[in-house]
C-alpha positions in Angstrom: 10.1 45.5 -37.6 10.4 41.9 -36.3 11.5 41.3 -32.7 14.7 39.5 -31.9 14.4 35.7 -31.2 14.8 36.5 -27.5 11.9 39.0 -27.4 9.8 36.6 -29.6 10.4 33.8 -27.2 9.4 36.0 -24.2 6.2 37.0 -26.0 5.3 33.4 -26.7 5.9 32.5 -23.0 3.6 35.3 -22.0 0.9 34.1 -24.3 1.3 30.6 -23.0 1.1 31.7 -19.4 -2.1 33.8 -20.1 -3.8 31.0 -22.0 -6.6 29.2 -20.1 -5.8 25.7 -18.9 -7.5 23.0 -21.0 -10.7 21.8 -19.3 -10.4 18.6 -17.3 -11.9 15.5 -19.0 -15.5 15.0 -18.0 -16.5 11.4 -17.1 -19.9 10.1 -18.3 -22.3 7.6 -16.9 -21.5 4.3 -18.7 -25.2 3.4 -18.7 -26.9 6.6 -19.9 -24.0 8.9 -21.0 -25.0 11.7 -18.6 -22.0 13.9 -17.6 -20.8 13.1 -14.1 -19.5 15.1 -11.2 -15.9 14.3 -10.1 -17.3 12.4 -7.2 -20.0 9.9 -8.3 -21.3 6.4 -7.7 -19.9 3.1 -9.1 -21.4 -0.2 -10.1 -19.8 -3.6 -10.4 -20.6 -5.4 -13.6 -21.0 -8.9 -12.3 -20.1 -10.9 -15.4 -16.8 -9.1 -16.0 -16.1 -7.9 -12.5 -15.4 -4.5 -14.0 -16.1 -1.2 -12.1 -18.5 1.1 -14.0 -19.1 4.8 -13.5 -22.8 5.7 -13.0 -25.0 8.7 -12.3 -27.2 8.6 -9.2 -30.4 7.7 -11.1 -28.7 4.7 -12.8 -26.8 3.6 -9.7 -29.9 3.4 -7.5 -31.6 1.0 -10.0 -29.2 -1.7 -8.8 -29.2 -2.2 -5.0 -26.8 -4.8 -3.7 -29.5 -7.3 -3.0 -31.0 -7.2 -6.5 -28.6 -9.9 -8.0 -28.9 -8.1 -11.4 -26.4 -7.5 -14.1 -24.9 -4.6 -12.1 -24.5 -4.2 -8.3 -24.2 -0.9 -6.5 -20.8 -0.5 -4.8 -21.1 1.0 -1.3 -20.0 4.6 -0.8 -18.3 4.5 2.6 -15.6 2.5 4.2 -16.3 1.0 7.7 -13.6 0.7 10.3 -12.9 -2.6 12.2 -11.0 -1.5 15.3 -11.5 -4.8 17.1 -10.4 -7.0 14.2 -8.0 -9.8 15.2 -5.2 -11.1 12.9 -2.0 -12.5 14.2 1.4 -12.2 12.5 1.3 -16.0 12.0 -2.1 -15.8 10.2 -0.8 -13.1 8.0 2.4 -15.0 7.2 0.3 -18.0 6.2 -1.2 -16.0 3.4 2.2 -15.7 1.8 1.5 -12.3 0.3 4.6 -10.3 -0.8 3.4 -6.9 0.4 1.8 -5.7 3.6 -1.4 -4.6 1.8 -4.2 -6.8 0.6 -8.0 -6.9 0.1 -10.2 -9.9 0.4 -13.4 -10.4 -1.5 -16.1 -13.0 -1.1 -17.3 -13.7 -4.7 -20.7 -15.0 -5.8 -21.9 -17.4 -6.8 -20.1 -20.0 -4.8 -18.7 -17.8 -2.0 -15.0 -18.3 -2.8 -12.7 -15.7 -1.1 -10.1 -14.1 -3.3 -7.1 -12.2 -2.0 -5.9 -9.3 -4.2 -2.9 -7.1 -3.5 -1.5 -4.0 -5.3 1.7 -4.4 -7.2 3.7 -2.3 -9.7 1.9 -4.1 -12.5 -1.6 -3.5 -11.1 -3.9 -5.7 -9.0 -2.6 -9.3 -8.5 -4.9 -12.0 -7.5 -4.3 -15.0 -5.3 -6.9 -17.7 -4.4 -7.1 -17.7 -0.6 -7.0 -21.2 1.1 -10.4 -21.8 2.6 -8.8 -22.9 5.9 -7.0 -19.5 6.3 -10.3 -17.6 5.8 -12.1 -20.0 8.2 -9.6 -19.2 10.9 -10.1 -15.5 10.4 -13.8 -16.0 10.5 -13.7 -17.9 13.8 -11.8 -15.1 15.4 -13.8 -12.3 13.7 -17.5 -13.2 13.2 -17.9 -9.6 11.8 -16.7 -11.0 8.5 -20.2 -12.4 8.0 -21.4 -8.9 7.6 -19.1 -8.0 4.7 -21.1 -7.5 1.5 -20.1 -10.1 -1.2 -18.6 -8.9 -4.5 -18.7 -5.2 -3.8 -17.0 -4.8 -0.5 -13.6 -6.1 0.7 -11.7 -6.7 3.9 -8.9 -4.2 3.3 -5.7 -4.9 5.4 -2.8 -2.6 5.9 0.1 -4.2 7.7 2.9 -1.9 6.3 5.5 -1.4 8.9 3.9 -1.1 12.3 0.4 -0.4 10.9 -2.4 -2.8 11.7 -5.4 -1.3 9.9 -8.6 -3.3 9.0 -11.6 -1.9 7.1 -14.6 -3.1 5.2 -13.9 -1.0 2.1 -15.8 -0.5 -1.2 -13.9 -2.3 -4.0 -13.5 0.9 -5.9 -11.6 2.3 -2.9 -9.3 -0.8 -3.0 -8.7 -0.3 -6.7 -7.8 3.3 -6.0 -5.1 2.2 -3.6 -3.8 -0.2 -6.3 -3.7 2.6 -8.8 -1.6 4.7 -6.4 0.9 1.9 -6.0 1.1 1.3 -9.7 1.6 5.0 -10.5 4.2 5.8 -7.8 6.2 2.6 -7.5 9.9 3.0 -8.4 12.6 0.4 -8.4 12.6 -2.8 -6.4 11.5 -1.4 -3.0 9.0 1.2 -4.4 10.8 4.3 -3.4 9.9 6.9 -0.8 7.1 8.5 -2.8 4.9 5.4 -3.0 5.1 4.8 0.8 4.2 8.4 1.4 1.2 8.1 -0.9 0.1 4.9 0.8 0.4 6.5 4.2 -1.7 9.5 3.1 -4.3 7.2 1.6 -4.8 5.4 4.9 -4.8 8.7 6.8 -7.7 9.8 4.7 -9.5 6.4 5.1 -9.1 6.6 8.9 -10.4 10.1 9.0 -13.6 9.3 7.0 -14.4 5.7 7.9 -16.9 5.1 10.6 -17.1 2.1 13.0 -19.0 -0.7 11.5 -22.1 -0.4 13.7 -22.5 3.3 12.8 -22.0 3.1 9.1 -24.9 3.4 6.7 -25.0 3.2 2.9 -26.4 6.3 1.2 
């Protein structure tokens, strides 16, 4: 005897609840196709400026000083507690959001400002004079690794956070903004996500003089 529609629906729900969840997609090394752990290294493909997932064996073939097709992206963020940037210097950059990351690109050494937006990462060529002014006040900028490390600035509300951050970390922040932004002002959720992101970064970043790359 067939069950009523109600009991049939209940049985289907029980089967659905008991069914195992589908396995999470496994990422693979983009150089050798080896399956990767959820936390893994990244490389920067220099020609395209694209971030590439890599296993440890492939990643360590491309140290930052090698100037090869790929460059290893650092693992850790480094805190800059003594960094100096005035409100006027920030305003001169004319960025529409209180978040940005600044990358010195090779060859040539041009500094590019990028900031997260609802559409993804937006790029703005930084006036050389503005960067020179920051460099005069903060000689530590000479220690930032070109291409793969950025000066990450958080001036949202009362925050004044400055880090040398791996560029994949900066793109992670941009992804959070793109995913959670709602309406014209972003909505409550996106600012909570941004706050949580910087809470994690502060908890794990070490002062510059103590940080070492694995």
